[in-house]
CHARMM-style PDB file with segment names, atoms N, HN, CA, C and O in Angstrom:
ATOM      1  N   MET     1      94.685 103.471 103.440  1.00  0.00      PROA
ATOM      2  CA  MET     1      94.564 102.148 102.853  1.00  0.00      PROA
ATOM      3  C   MET     1      94.569 101.065 103.937  1.00  0.00      PROA
ATOM      4  O   MET     1      93.773 100.128 103.879  1.00  0.00      PROA
ATOM      5  N   ALA     2      95.451 101.189 104.914  1.00  0.00      PROA
ATOM      6  HN  ALA     2      96.098 101.950 104.961  1.00  0.00      PROA
ATOM      7  CA  ALA     2      95.552 100.184 105.976  1.00  0.00      PROA
ATOM      8  C   ALA     2      94.244 100.103 106.758  1.00  0.00      PROA
ATOM      9  O   ALA     2      93.792  99.015 107.117  1.00  0.00      PROA
ATOM     10  N   PHE     3      93.644 101.255 107.018  1.00  0.00      PROA
ATOM     11  HN  PHE     3      94.011 102.138 106.727  1.00  0.00      PROA
ATOM     12  CA  PHE     3      92.390 101.266 107.773  1.00  0.00      PROA
ATOM     13  C   PHE     3      91.275 100.614 106.965  1.00  0.00      PROA
ATOM     14  O   PHE     3      90.518  99.800 107.495  1.00  0.00      PROA
ATOM     15  N   HSD     4      91.172 100.963 105.697  1.00  0.00      PROA
ATOM     16  HN  HSD     4      91.788 101.624 105.267  1.00  0.00      PROA
ATOM     17  CA  HSD     4      90.117 100.417 104.845  1.00  0.00      PROA
ATOM     18  C   HSD     4      90.266  98.920 104.617  1.00  0.00      PROA
ATOM     19  O   HSD     4      89.273  98.221 104.419  1.00  0.00      PROA
ATOM     20  N   SER     5      91.492  98.425 104.641  1.00  0.00      PROA
ATOM     21  HN  SER     5      92.299  98.992 104.802  1.00  0.00      PROA
ATOM     22  CA  SER     5      91.694  96.990 104.443  1.00  0.00      PROA
ATOM     23  C   SER     5      91.635  96.206 105.748  1.00  0.00      PROA
ATOM     24  O   SER     5      91.739  94.980 105.743  1.00  0.00      PROA
ATOM     25  N   GLY     6      91.466  96.917 106.874  1.00  0.00      PROA
ATOM     26  HN  GLY     6      91.381  97.913 106.877  1.00  0.00      PROA
ATOM     27  CA  GLY     6      91.367  96.236 108.153  1.00  0.00      PROA
ATOM     28  C   GLY     6      92.684  95.648 108.629  1.00  0.00      PROA
ATOM     29  O   GLY     6      92.702  94.592 109.263  1.00  0.00      PROA
ATOM     30  N   ASP     7      93.791  96.329 108.327  1.00  0.00      PROA
ATOM     31  HN  ASP     7      93.776  97.186 107.812  1.00  0.00      PROA
ATOM     32  CA  ASP     7      95.119  95.831 108.670  1.00  0.00      PROA
ATOM     33  C   ASP     7      95.682  96.625 109.851  1.00  0.00      PROA
ATOM     34  O   ASP     7      96.303  97.672 109.665  1.00  0.00      PROA
ATOM     35  N   ALA     8      95.461  96.119 111.064  1.00  0.00      PROA
ATOM     36  HN  ALA     8      94.957  95.269 111.215  1.00  0.00      PROA
ATOM     37  CA  ALA     8      95.903  96.812 112.270  1.00  0.00      PROA
ATOM     38  C   ALA     8      97.420  96.915 112.340  1.00  0.00      PROA
ATOM     39  O   ALA     8      97.946  97.915 112.827  1.00  0.00      PROA
ATOM     40  N   GLN     9      98.124  95.910 111.867  1.00  0.00      PROA
ATOM     41  HN  GLN     9      97.696  95.097 111.471  1.00  0.00      PROA
ATOM     42  CA  GLN     9      99.583  95.925 111.900  1.00  0.00      PROA
ATOM     43  C   GLN     9     100.134  97.027 110.987  1.00  0.00      PROA
ATOM     44  O   GLN     9     101.109  97.693 111.334  1.00  0.00      PROA
ATOM     45  N   ALA    10      99.516  97.213 109.836  1.00  0.00      PROA
ATOM     46  HN  ALA    10      98.724  96.672 109.554  1.00  0.00      PROA
ATOM     47  CA  ALA    10      99.940  98.280 108.928  1.00  0.00      PROA
ATOM     48  C   ALA    10      99.647  99.652 109.519  1.00  0.00      PROA
ATOM     49  O   ALA    10     100.409 100.595 109.301  1.00  0.00      PROA
ATOM     50  N   LEU    11      98.546  99.776 110.270  1.00  0.00      PROA
ATOM     51  HN  LEU    11      97.928  99.010 110.447  1.00  0.00      PROA
ATOM     52  CA  LEU    11      98.251 101.040 110.945  1.00  0.00      PROA
ATOM     53  C   LEU    11      99.341 101.366 111.957  1.00  0.00      PROA
ATOM     54  O   LEU    11      99.789 102.509 112.055  1.00  0.00      PROA
ATOM     55  N   ARG    12      99.764 100.354 112.706  1.00  0.00      PROA
ATOM     56  HN  ARG    12      99.400  99.426 112.627  1.00  0.00      PROA
ATOM     57  CA  ARG    12     100.818 100.557 113.699  1.00  0.00      PROA
ATOM     58  C   ARG    12     102.100 101.050 113.034  1.00  0.00      PROA
ATOM     59  O   ARG    12     102.785 101.921 113.570  1.00  0.00      PROA
ATOM     60  N   ALA    13     102.419 100.503 111.883  1.00  0.00      PROA
ATOM     61  HN  ALA    13     101.862  99.796 111.447  1.00  0.00      PROA
ATOM     62  CA  ALA    13     103.651 100.864 111.187  1.00  0.00      PROA
ATOM     63  C   ALA    13     103.660 102.328 110.740  1.00  0.00      PROA
ATOM     64  O   ALA    13     104.727 102.868 110.448  1.00  0.00      PROA
ATOM     65  N   LEU    14     102.516 102.968 110.681  1.00  0.00      PROA
ATOM     66  HN  LEU    14     101.650 102.530 110.918  1.00  0.00      PROA
ATOM     67  CA  LEU    14     102.442 104.367 110.263  1.00  0.00      PROA
ATOM     68  C   LEU    14     102.889 105.332 111.352  1.00  0.00      PROA
ATOM     69  O   LEU    14     103.145 106.504 111.073  1.00  0.00      PROA
ATOM     70  N   LEU    15     102.986 104.852 112.597  1.00  0.00      PROA
ATOM     71  HN  LEU    15     102.779 103.900 112.824  1.00  0.00      PROA
ATOM     72  CA  LEU    15     103.313 105.718 113.726  1.00  0.00      PROA
ATOM     73  C   LEU    15     104.720 105.460 114.246  1.00  0.00      PROA
ATOM     74  O   LEU    15     105.159 104.312 114.313  1.00  0.00      PROA
ATOM     75  N   PRO    16     105.428 106.525 114.614  1.00  0.00      PROA
ATOM     76  CA  PRO    16     106.730 106.324 115.257  1.00  0.00      PROA
ATOM     77  C   PRO    16     106.527 105.615 116.597  1.00  0.00      PROA
ATOM     78  O   PRO    16     105.472 105.752 117.216  1.00  0.00      PROA
ATOM     79  N   GLY    17     107.515 104.870 117.037  1.00  0.00      PROA
ATOM     80  HN  GLY    17     108.372 104.758 116.534  1.00  0.00      PROA
ATOM     81  CA  GLY    17     107.403 104.083 118.264  1.00  0.00      PROA
ATOM     82  C   GLY    17     107.066 104.876 119.505  1.00  0.00      PROA
ATOM     83  O   GLY    17     106.403 104.355 120.402  1.00  0.00      PROA
ATOM     84  N   GLU    18     107.508 106.136 119.586  1.00  0.00      PROA
ATOM     85  HN  GLU    18     108.046 106.560 118.857  1.00  0.00      PROA
ATOM     86  CA  GLU    18     107.253 106.949 120.778  1.00  0.00      PROA
ATOM     87  C   GLU    18     105.989 107.801 120.666  1.00  0.00      PROA
ATOM     88  O   GLU    18     105.676 108.557 121.586  1.00  0.00      PROA
ATOM     89  N   ALA    19     105.276 107.694 119.582  1.00  0.00      PROA
ATOM     90  HN  ALA    19     105.530 107.080 118.835  1.00  0.00      PROA
ATOM     91  CA  ALA    19     104.078 108.512 119.348  1.00  0.00      PROA
ATOM     92  C   ALA    19     102.936 108.117 120.274  1.00  0.00      PROA
ATOM     93  O   ALA    19     102.826 106.967 120.699  1.00  0.00      PROA
ATOM     94  N   LYS    20     102.100 109.086 120.573  1.00  0.00      PROA
ATOM     95  HN  LYS    20     102.189 110.021 120.228  1.00  0.00      PROA
ATOM     96  CA  LYS    20     100.846 108.854 121.284  1.00  0.00      PROA
ATOM     97  C   LYS    20      99.750 109.495 120.450  1.00  0.00      PROA
ATOM     98  O   LYS    20      99.898 110.622 119.978  1.00  0.00      PROA
ATOM     99  N   VAL    21      98.655 108.778 120.270  1.00  0.00      PROA
ATOM    100  HN  VAL    21      98.534 107.862 120.654  1.00  0.00      PROA
ATOM    101  CA  VAL    21      97.534 109.278 119.478  1.00  0.00      PROA
ATOM    102  C   VAL    21      96.317 109.346 120.387  1.00  0.00      PROA
ATOM    103  O   VAL    21      96.007 108.391 121.098  1.00  0.00      PROA
ATOM    104  N   ARG    22      95.637 110.470 120.358  1.00  0.00      PROA
ATOM    105  HN  ARG    22      95.888 111.246 119.780  1.00  0.00      PROA
ATOM    106  CA  ARG    22      94.431 110.641 121.176  1.00  0.00      PROA
ATOM    107  C   ARG    22      93.240 110.218 120.322  1.00  0.00      PROA
ATOM    108  O   ARG    22      93.010 110.768 119.246  1.00  0.00      PROA
ATOM    109  N   VAL    23      92.483 109.229 120.817  1.00  0.00      PROA
ATOM    110  HN  VAL    23      92.670 108.782 121.692  1.00  0.00      PROA
ATOM    111  CA  VAL    23      91.373 108.654 120.062  1.00  0.00      PROA
ATOM    112  C   VAL    23      90.149 108.574 120.960  1.00  0.00      PROA
ATOM    113  O   VAL    23      90.258 108.222 122.134  1.00  0.00      PROA
ATOM    114  N   ASP    24      88.997 108.897 120.417  1.00  0.00      PROA
ATOM    115  HN  ASP    24      88.909 109.184 119.464  1.00  0.00      PROA
ATOM    116  CA  ASP    24      87.739 108.762 121.143  1.00  0.00      PROA
ATOM    117  C   ASP    24      87.029 107.523 120.621  1.00  0.00      PROA
ATOM    118  O   ASP    24      86.476 107.537 119.522  1.00  0.00      PROA
ATOM    119  N   LEU    25      87.044 106.462 121.398  1.00  0.00      PROA
ATOM    120  HN  LEU    25      87.494 106.450 122.291  1.00  0.00      PROA
ATOM    121  CA  LEU    25      86.378 105.203 121.032  1.00  0.00      PROA
ATOM    122  C   LEU    25      85.083 105.115 121.829  1.00  0.00      PROA
ATOM    123  O   LEU    25      84.993 104.374 122.807  1.00  0.00      PROA
ATOM    124  N   ARG    26      84.108 105.861 121.411  1.00  0.00      PROA
ATOM    125  HN  ARG    26      84.181 106.463 120.616  1.00  0.00      PROA
ATOM    126  CA  ARG    26      82.864 106.062 122.161  1.00  0.00      PROA
ATOM    127  C   ARG    26      82.212 104.783 122.659  1.00  0.00      PROA
ATOM    128  O   ARG    26      81.720 104.742 123.787  1.00  0.00      PROA
ATOM    129  N   ASP    27      82.200 103.759 121.855  1.00  0.00      PROA
ATOM    130  HN  ASP    27      82.600 103.792 120.939  1.00  0.00      PROA
ATOM    131  CA  ASP    27      81.537 102.528 122.267  1.00  0.00      PROA
ATOM    132  C   ASP    27      82.409 101.662 123.175  1.00  0.00      PROA
ATOM    133  O   ASP    27      81.923 100.690 123.754  1.00  0.00      PROA
ATOM    134  N   LEU    28      83.694 102.006 123.303  1.00  0.00      PROA
ATOM    135  HN  LEU    28      84.089 102.796 122.832  1.00  0.00      PROA
ATOM    136  CA  LEU    28      84.611 101.176 124.079  1.00  0.00      PROA
ATOM    137  C   LEU    28      85.107 101.836 125.359  1.00  0.00      PROA
ATOM    138  O   LEU    28      85.411 101.140 126.328  1.00  0.00      PROA
ATOM    139  N   THR    29      85.195 103.169 125.382  1.00  0.00      PROA
ATOM    140  HN  THR    29      84.949 103.734 124.595  1.00  0.00      PROA
ATOM    141  CA  THR    29      85.735 103.875 126.543  1.00  0.00      PROA
ATOM    142  C   THR    29      84.860 105.062 126.896  1.00  0.00      PROA
ATOM    143  O   THR    29      83.949 105.426 126.153  1.00  0.00      PROA
ATOM    144  N   ASP    30      85.149 105.657 128.038  1.00  0.00      PROA
ATOM    145  HN  ASP    30      85.889 105.361 128.642  1.00  0.00      PROA
ATOM    146  CA  ASP    30      84.450 106.869 128.476  1.00  0.00      PROA
ATOM    147  C   ASP    30      85.242 108.094 128.023  1.00  0.00      PROA
ATOM    148  O   ASP    30      85.980 108.680 128.814  1.00  0.00      PROA
ATOM    149  N   GLY    31      85.097 108.474 126.786  1.00  0.00      PROA
ATOM    150  HN  GLY    31      84.497 107.998 126.144  1.00  0.00      PROA
ATOM    151  CA  GLY    31      85.806 109.640 126.265  1.00  0.00      PROA
ATOM    152  C   GLY    31      87.104 109.271 125.578  1.00  0.00      PROA
ATOM    153  O   GLY    31      87.418 108.098 125.375  1.00  0.00      PROA
ATOM    154  N   SER    32      87.849 110.308 125.225  1.00  0.00      PROA
ATOM    155  HN  SER    32      87.594 111.261 125.389  1.00  0.00      PROA
ATOM    156  CA  SER    32      89.077 110.074 124.465  1.00  0.00      PROA
ATOM    157  C   SER    32      90.221 109.662 125.386  1.00  0.00      PROA
ATOM    158  O   SER    32      90.265 110.033 126.559  1.00  0.00      PROA
ATOM    159  N   ARG    33      91.129 108.898 124.833  1.00  0.00      PROA
ATOM    160  HN  ARG    33      91.094 108.596 123.880  1.00  0.00      PROA
ATOM    161  CA  ARG    33      92.297 108.378 125.547  1.00  0.00      PROA
ATOM    162  C   ARG    33      93.513 108.467 124.614  1.00  0.00      PROA
ATOM    163  O   ARG    33      93.372 108.534 123.393  1.00  0.00      PROA
ATOM    164  N   SER    34      94.685 108.466 125.204  1.00  0.00      PROA
ATOM    165  HN  SER    34      94.800 108.412 126.196  1.00  0.00      PROA
ATOM    166  CA  SER    34      95.923 108.459 124.424  1.00  0.00      PROA
ATOM    167  C   SER    34      96.467 107.037 124.361  1.00  0.00      PROA
ATOM    168  O   SER    34      96.522 106.333 125.370  1.00  0.00      PROA
ATOM    169  N   TYR    35      96.871 106.624 123.155  1.00  0.00      PROA
ATOM    170  HN  TYR    35      96.827 107.195 122.336  1.00  0.00      PROA
ATOM    171  CA  TYR    35      97.371 105.268 122.937  1.00  0.00      PROA
ATOM    172  C   TYR    35      98.691 105.316 122.194  1.00  0.00      PROA
ATOM    173  O   TYR    35      98.903 106.174 121.338  1.00  0.00      PROA
ATOM    174  N   GLY    36      99.578 104.385 122.526  1.00  0.00      PROA
ATOM    175  HN  GLY    36      99.405 103.688 123.221  1.00  0.00      PROA
ATOM    176  CA  GLY    36     100.803 104.189 121.778  1.00  0.00      PROA
ATOM    177  C   GLY    36     100.513 103.287 120.591  1.00  0.00      PROA
ATOM    178  O   GLY    36      99.432 102.703 120.513  1.00  0.00      PROA
ATOM    179  N   PRO    37     101.462 103.161 119.662  1.00  0.00      PROA
ATOM    180  CA  PRO    37     101.254 102.347 118.461  1.00  0.00      PROA
ATOM    181  C   PRO    37     100.847 100.899 118.751  1.00  0.00      PROA
ATOM    182  O   PRO    37      99.951 100.369 118.095  1.00  0.00      PROA
ATOM    183  N   GLY    38     101.492 100.260 119.719  1.00  0.00      PROA
ATOM    184  HN  GLY    38     102.221 100.690 120.252  1.00  0.00      PROA
ATOM    185  CA  GLY    38     101.156  98.871 120.049  1.00  0.00      PROA
ATOM    186  C   GLY    38      99.754  98.742 120.615  1.00  0.00      PROA
ATOM    187  O   GLY    38      99.031  97.798 120.296  1.00  0.00      PROA
ATOM    188  N   GLN    39      99.372  99.696 121.457  1.00  0.00      PROA
ATOM    189  HN  GLN    39      99.960 100.463 121.716  1.00  0.00      PROA
ATOM    190  CA  GLN    39      98.027  99.685 122.026  1.00  0.00      PROA
ATOM    191  C   GLN    39      96.982  99.882 120.939  1.00  0.00      PROA
ATOM    192  O   GLN    39      95.951  99.208 120.930  1.00  0.00      PROA
ATOM    193  N   LEU    40      97.249 100.807 120.023  1.00  0.00      PROA
ATOM    194  HN  LEU    40      98.086 101.354 120.030  1.00  0.00      PROA
ATOM    195  CA  LEU    40      96.302 101.039 118.924  1.00  0.00      PROA
ATOM    196  C   LEU    40      96.166  99.809 118.044  1.00  0.00      PROA
ATOM    197  O   LEU    40      95.074  99.494 117.570  1.00  0.00      PROA
ATOM    198  N   GLU    41      97.273  99.114 117.825  1.00  0.00      PROA
ATOM    199  HN  GLU    41      98.160  99.370 118.210  1.00  0.00      PROA
ATOM    200  CA  GLU    41      97.203  97.898 117.011  1.00  0.00      PROA
ATOM    201  C   GLU    41      96.251  96.883 117.640  1.00  0.00      PROA
ATOM    202  O   GLU    41      95.428  96.286 116.945  1.00  0.00      PROA
ATOM    203  N   VAL    42      96.363  96.687 118.951  1.00  0.00      PROA
ATOM    204  HN  VAL    42      97.031  97.172 119.516  1.00  0.00      PROA
ATOM    205  CA  VAL    42      95.494  95.730 119.641  1.00  0.00      PROA
ATOM    206  C   VAL    42      94.042  96.184 119.587  1.00  0.00      PROA
ATOM    207  O   VAL    42      93.149  95.380 119.317  1.00  0.00      PROA
ATOM    208  N   VAL    43      93.802  97.463 119.841  1.00  0.00      PROA
ATOM    209  HN  VAL    43      94.527  98.116 120.060  1.00  0.00      PROA
ATOM    210  CA  VAL    43      92.432  97.994 119.819  1.00  0.00      PROA
ATOM    211  C   VAL    43      91.815  97.821 118.436  1.00  0.00      PROA
ATOM    212  O   VAL    43      90.694  97.329 118.310  1.00  0.00      PROA
ATOM    213  N   PHE    44      92.554  98.229 117.390  1.00  0.00      PROA
ATOM    214  HN  PHE    44      93.464  98.629 117.493  1.00  0.00      PROA
ATOM    215  CA  PHE    44      91.999  98.129 116.039  1.00  0.00      PROA
ATOM    216  C   PHE    44      91.893  96.687 115.557  1.00  0.00      PROA
ATOM    217  O   PHE    44      91.014  96.376 114.753  1.00  0.00      PROA
ATOM    218  N   GLN    45      92.761  95.807 116.027  1.00  0.00      PROA
ATOM    219  HN  GLN    45      93.475  96.060 116.680  1.00  0.00      PROA
ATOM    220  CA  GLN    45      92.619  94.387 115.700  1.00  0.00      PROA
ATOM    221  C   GLN    45      91.278  93.872 116.206  1.00  0.00      PROA
ATOM    222  O   GLN    45      90.571  93.153 115.499  1.00  0.00      PROA
ATOM    223  N   GLN    46      90.937  94.242 117.428  1.00  0.00      PROA
ATOM    224  HN  GLN    46      91.511  94.825 118.002  1.00  0.00      PROA
ATOM    225  CA  GLN    46      89.662  93.812 117.996  1.00  0.00      PROA
ATOM    226  C   GLN    46      88.479  94.422 117.253  1.00  0.00      PROA
ATOM    227  O   GLN    46      87.478  93.751 117.008  1.00  0.00      PROA
ATOM    228  N   ILE    47      88.600  95.681 116.903  1.00  0.00      PROA
ATOM    229  HN  ILE    47      89.414  96.227 117.103  1.00  0.00      PROA
ATOM    230  CA  ILE    47      87.523  96.348 116.161  1.00  0.00      PROA
ATOM    231  C   ILE    47      87.338  95.699 114.792  1.00  0.00      PROA
ATOM    232  O   ILE    47      86.213  95.415 114.382  1.00  0.00      PROA
ATOM    233  N   PHE    48      88.445  95.463 114.086  1.00  0.00      PROA
ATOM    234  HN  PHE    48      89.360  95.694 114.419  1.00  0.00      PROA
ATOM    235  CA  PHE    48      88.363  94.861 112.755  1.00  0.00      PROA
ATOM    236  C   PHE    48      87.799  93.445 112.827  1.00  0.00      PROA
ATOM    237  O   PHE    48      87.023  93.054 111.956  1.00  0.00      PROA
ATOM    238  N   GLN    49      88.169  92.672 113.839  1.00  0.00      PROA
ATOM    239  HN  GLN    49      88.800  92.990 114.547  1.00  0.00      PROA
ATOM    240  CA  GLN    49      87.667  91.305 113.968  1.00  0.00      PROA
ATOM    241  C   GLN    49      86.177  91.277 114.286  1.00  0.00      PROA
ATOM    242  O   GLN    49      85.486  90.318 113.945  1.00  0.00      PROA
ATOM    243  N   ALA    50      85.686  92.316 114.931  1.00  0.00      PROA
ATOM    244  HN  ALA    50      86.247  93.095 115.208  1.00  0.00      PROA
ATOM    245  CA  ALA    50      84.271  92.377 115.289  1.00  0.00      PROA
ATOM    246  C   ALA    50      83.384  92.728 114.093  1.00  0.00      PROA
ATOM    247  O   ALA    50      82.174  92.506 114.127  1.00  0.00      PROA
ATOM    248  N   GLN    51      83.986  93.271 113.046  1.00  0.00      PROA
ATOM    249  HN  GLN    51      84.969  93.452 113.019  1.00  0.00      PROA
ATOM    250  CA  GLN    51      83.218  93.644 111.862  1.00  0.00      PROA
ATOM    251  C   GLN    51      82.896  92.403 111.045  1.00  0.00      PROA
ATOM    252  O   GLN    51      83.752  91.544 110.835  1.00  0.00      PROA
ATOM    253  N   HSD    52      81.690  92.322 110.602  1.00  0.00      PROA
ATOM    254  HN  HSD    52      80.995  93.020 110.773  1.00  0.00      PROA
ATOM    255  CA  HSD    52      81.266  91.180 109.800  1.00  0.00      PROA
ATOM    256  C   HSD    52      81.095  91.601 108.349  1.00  0.00      PROA
ATOM    257  O   HSD    52      80.544  92.660 108.051  1.00  0.00      PROA
ATOM    258  N   THR    53      81.569  90.768 107.477  1.00  0.00      PROA
ATOM    259  HN  THR    53      82.017  89.907 107.720  1.00  0.00      PROA
ATOM    260  CA  THR    53      81.404  91.009 106.050  1.00  0.00      PROA
ATOM    261  C   THR    53      80.236  90.177 105.572  1.00  0.00      PROA
ATOM    262  O   THR    53      80.198  88.964 105.775  1.00  0.00      PROA
ATOM    263  N   GLY    54      79.302  90.824 104.947  1.00  0.00      PROA
ATOM    264  HN  GLY    54      79.333  91.809 104.782  1.00  0.00      PROA
ATOM    265  CA  GLY    54      78.142  90.108 104.436  1.00  0.00      PROA
ATOM    266  C   GLY    54      78.339  89.667 102.998  1.00  0.00      PROA
ATOM    267  O   GLY    54      79.153  90.228 102.266  1.00  0.00      PROA
ATOM    268  N   LYS    55      77.605  88.686 102.618  1.00  0.00      PROA
ATOM    269  HN  LYS    55      76.943  88.230 103.213  1.00  0.00      PROA
ATOM    270  CA  LYS    55      77.645  88.210 101.236  1.00  0.00      PROA
ATOM    271  C   LYS    55      76.266  88.370 100.632  1.00  0.00      PROA
ATOM    272  O   LYS    55      75.249  88.136 101.285  1.00  0.00      PROA
ATOM    273  N   LEU    56      76.253  88.766  99.398  1.00  0.00      PROA
ATOM    274  HN  LEU    56      77.079  88.956  98.867  1.00  0.00      PROA
ATOM    275  CA  LEU    56      75.001  88.871  98.659  1.00  0.00      PROA
ATOM    276  C   LEU    56      74.975  87.770  97.615  1.00  0.00      PROA
ATOM    277  O   LEU    56      75.953  87.547  96.902  1.00  0.00      PROA
ATOM    278  N   ARG    57      73.867  87.097  97.536  1.00  0.00      PROA
ATOM    279  HN  ARG    57      73.072  87.278  98.115  1.00  0.00      PROA
ATOM    280  CA  ARG    57      73.709  86.059  96.509  1.00  0.00      PROA
ATOM    281  C   ARG    57      72.432  86.345  95.736  1.00  0.00      PROA
ATOM    282  O   ARG    57      71.369  86.596  96.304  1.00  0.00      PROA
ATOM    283  N   PHE    58      72.574  86.297  94.459  1.00  0.00      PROA
ATOM    284  HN  PHE    58      73.438  86.093  93.998  1.00  0.00      PROA
ATOM    285  CA  PHE    58      71.428  86.529  93.592  1.00  0.00      PROA
ATOM    286  C   PHE    58      71.169  85.260  92.790  1.00  0.00      PROA
ATOM    287  O   PHE    58      72.091  84.622  92.281  1.00  0.00      PROA
ATOM    288  N   ARG    59      69.911  84.919  92.693  1.00  0.00      PROA
ATOM    289  HN  ARG    59      69.162  85.437  93.106  1.00  0.00      PROA
ATOM    290  CA  ARG    59      69.560  83.794  91.813  1.00  0.00      PROA
ATOM    291  C   ARG    59      69.602  84.327  90.373  1.00  0.00      PROA
ATOM    292  O   ARG    59      69.192  85.459  90.118  1.00  0.00      PROA
ATOM    293  N   PRO    60      70.095  83.515  89.442  1.00  0.00      PROA
ATOM    294  CA  PRO    60      70.176  83.963  88.047  1.00  0.00      PROA
ATOM    295  C   PRO    60      68.833  84.485  87.513  1.00  0.00      PROA
ATOM    296  O   PRO    60      68.804  85.427  86.722  1.00  0.00      PROA
ATOM    297  N   GLU    61      67.750  83.886  87.937  1.00  0.00      PROA
ATOM    298  HN  GLU    61      67.773  83.121  88.581  1.00  0.00      PROA
ATOM    299  CA  GLU    61      66.437  84.313  87.428  1.00  0.00      PROA
ATOM    300  C   GLU    61      66.003  85.676  87.996  1.00  0.00      PROA
ATOM    301  O   GLU    61      65.047  86.274  87.501  1.00  0.00      PROA
ATOM    302  N   ASP    62      66.699  86.165  89.025  1.00  0.00      PROA
ATOM    303  HN  ASP    62      67.475  85.679  89.427  1.00  0.00      PROA
ATOM    304  CA  ASP    62      66.369  87.460  89.595  1.00  0.00      PROA
ATOM    305  C   ASP    62      67.202  88.601  89.009  1.00  0.00      PROA
ATOM    306  O   ASP    62      67.011  89.760  89.379  1.00  0.00      PROA
ATOM    307  N   VAL    63      68.116  88.283  88.106  1.00  0.00      PROA
ATOM    308  HN  VAL    63      68.271  87.342  87.805  1.00  0.00      PROA
ATOM    309  CA  VAL    63      68.987  89.287  87.522  1.00  0.00      PROA
ATOM    310  C   VAL    63      68.543  89.599  86.100  1.00  0.00      PROA
ATOM    311  O   VAL    63      68.386  88.703  85.271  1.00  0.00      PROA
ATOM    312  N   ASN    64      68.341  90.899  85.832  1.00  0.00      PROA
ATOM    313  HN  ASN    64      68.469  91.627  86.506  1.00  0.00      PROA
ATOM    314  CA  ASN    64      67.985  91.364  84.494  1.00  0.00      PROA
ATOM    315  C   ASN    64      69.160  92.160  83.944  1.00  0.00      PROA
ATOM    316  O   ASN    64      69.598  93.126  84.570  1.00  0.00      PROA
ATOM    317  N   VAL    65      69.666  91.777  82.808  1.00  0.00      PROA
ATOM    318  HN  VAL    65      69.310  90.992  82.300  1.00  0.00      PROA
ATOM    319  CA  VAL    65      70.777  92.479  82.190  1.00  0.00      PROA
ATOM    320  C   VAL    65      70.246  93.271  81.005  1.00  0.00      PROA
ATOM    321  O   VAL    65      69.585  92.730  80.118  1.00  0.00      PROA
ATOM    322  N   ALA    66      70.553  94.577  81.013  1.00  0.00      PROA
ATOM    323  HN  ALA    66      71.090  95.015  81.734  1.00  0.00      PROA
ATOM    324  CA  ALA    66      70.105  95.426  79.909  1.00  0.00      PROA
ATOM    325  C   ALA    66      70.894  95.099  78.654  1.00  0.00      PROA
ATOM    326  O   ALA    66      72.088  94.809  78.723  1.00  0.00      PROA
ATOM    327  N   ALA    67      70.227  95.146  77.505  1.00  0.00      PROA
ATOM    328  HN  ALA    67      69.256  95.382  77.449  1.00  0.00      PROA
ATOM    329  CA  ALA    67      70.879  94.845  76.225  1.00  0.00      PROA
ATOM    330  C   ALA    67      71.864  95.888  75.804  1.00  0.00      PROA
ATOM    331  OT1 ALA    67      72.484  95.760  74.748  1.00  0.00      PROA
TER     332      ALA     67
END
């Protein structure tokens, strides 16, 4: 849920403080790396902020509603 909602702080809370997670961030690093919870929070914060949410707008005359 935390990942889908883009909540980096909630992701961090899922890991014990001494944990290390091995992650392959292909577009950001050269191969997989090990990160602590705080490091992962910063990385995922940046990833989530880079994502853009699009909006769809439909004109009323372009919408057909079935009876």
